N, C-alpha and C positions, 0 to 999 in steps of 0.2 A: 504494500499499499504505499500511498504518497500523500503528504499533507501539503497544501498550497495556501500561501499568504501573499497577498498583493499589496503594493504601496505605490506612492507616486502621484495619486489623483489630486485634484484641487480645483479651484477656480482661475480661469485664464480668459484673457480677452481673445476675441476673434482673431486669427492669423497668428496666434500665439504657439508654443510648443509645450509639450509635457512627455515627460518619459515614465512609463509604468514599469514596475519590477514586480517579479514573481518569484519567490523563494520556495523551493521544495525541500521538503525533509522526509525521512523514511527510505524507501526504495531508490535505487539507483535511477537518476532521472534520465540516463542516455537510454533506457528502455522504454521510454514514453514519448509519444507524438504529443505536442502540446498545441493549445489554441487560446486565442483571445475571444471573448464574446461580450456583447454588451446588451442592456436593457433599459430602455426609456421608460419613464413612467406611463402606464396604460398599454404598453407594448410588449410583444413576446421578445425573448431573449433572442438575439441575432449573432450570427457569425461575423468576425471581424477579420481574423487572421489566424493561419495556422502554420506550423513547422514541424517537419520531420524530425526523427530521432537524431539524425547527424547534424541537422541544421542546413542541409543541402538543398532542401526542397521547401518552398513557401508558397502560400496561397493567401489571396486578399479578396475581400468583397469589393465590388467595383467602386463603391462610393469612396473607398480610403486608398485606392491605388494611387501611388505616386506621392501620397501624404505620410502614410504609416509605414513603419518597417518593424517586422517581428524578428527576433534574434535569440539565441540561447548561448549559455556558456555551462556545459555540462559539468566540467569541474568544480565550477562555484554553485552548480544546483540552481542556476538563475534562468529566467525567461524575462524578455524585455519587450516592451512595445514603445517605440519611439513615434510620437505624433507630432507632426508639423502642420502648419497652416490650417489650425484647427477652425471648426465652423459650429456655429450654436447647435446644428442638428447632430453634432458629435456628442452632445450632452448625454450622459446615461451612467449608469453602474457598470463598471468594467470588470469582467470576470477571467480569471486564468483557469484553464482546465487541461487536465491530462488523460491519456488513455493509453494502455499497455498495448505494444505492438511488436510482432516479431519482424516487421518489414520497415523498411525506411520511407513510408508513406505520411502524407498528412490527411486530415479529415476534417470535413466542413460541417458535418451534421452533429448537433449538439447531443443528440441521443447516443452517439458513439463514446461519449466521454464519460467516465466513471467517477472521476475526481475533480472537485471544484474548489476554488477559494471562497472567500466570504465577499469579495467585491470591494472595489474602490470607486469612489464617485469622482467624475469628471464632469464639470460644468463650464461651459463656454459661453461667455456674455457677448452680446452684439454691440 
């Protein structure tokens, strides 16, 4: 099993940047594909970005492509989400998630993920 804790959220003006961090404890992080999801008030939790076990493969929802970057440091058991050019519509609680996998794939579907952090709030003002 793996436990996840996110940090780095906050209030930022439109056009600004934030870097979210997710620290993992427990099992070896390199055995897990990782993802970032977000949930705005009154909306379902949605996929934002995913990264494979090695970090060599990534995927993003269209609305954040070119602005967000997911990365990982397996040695430090850390996963990051660098968010640039933030927009008010990026406002949400952001969640880090992990799924055990034998392959170097990434996963977009939230039902695939068995481990979740508690979330960190990101608020972008206009």
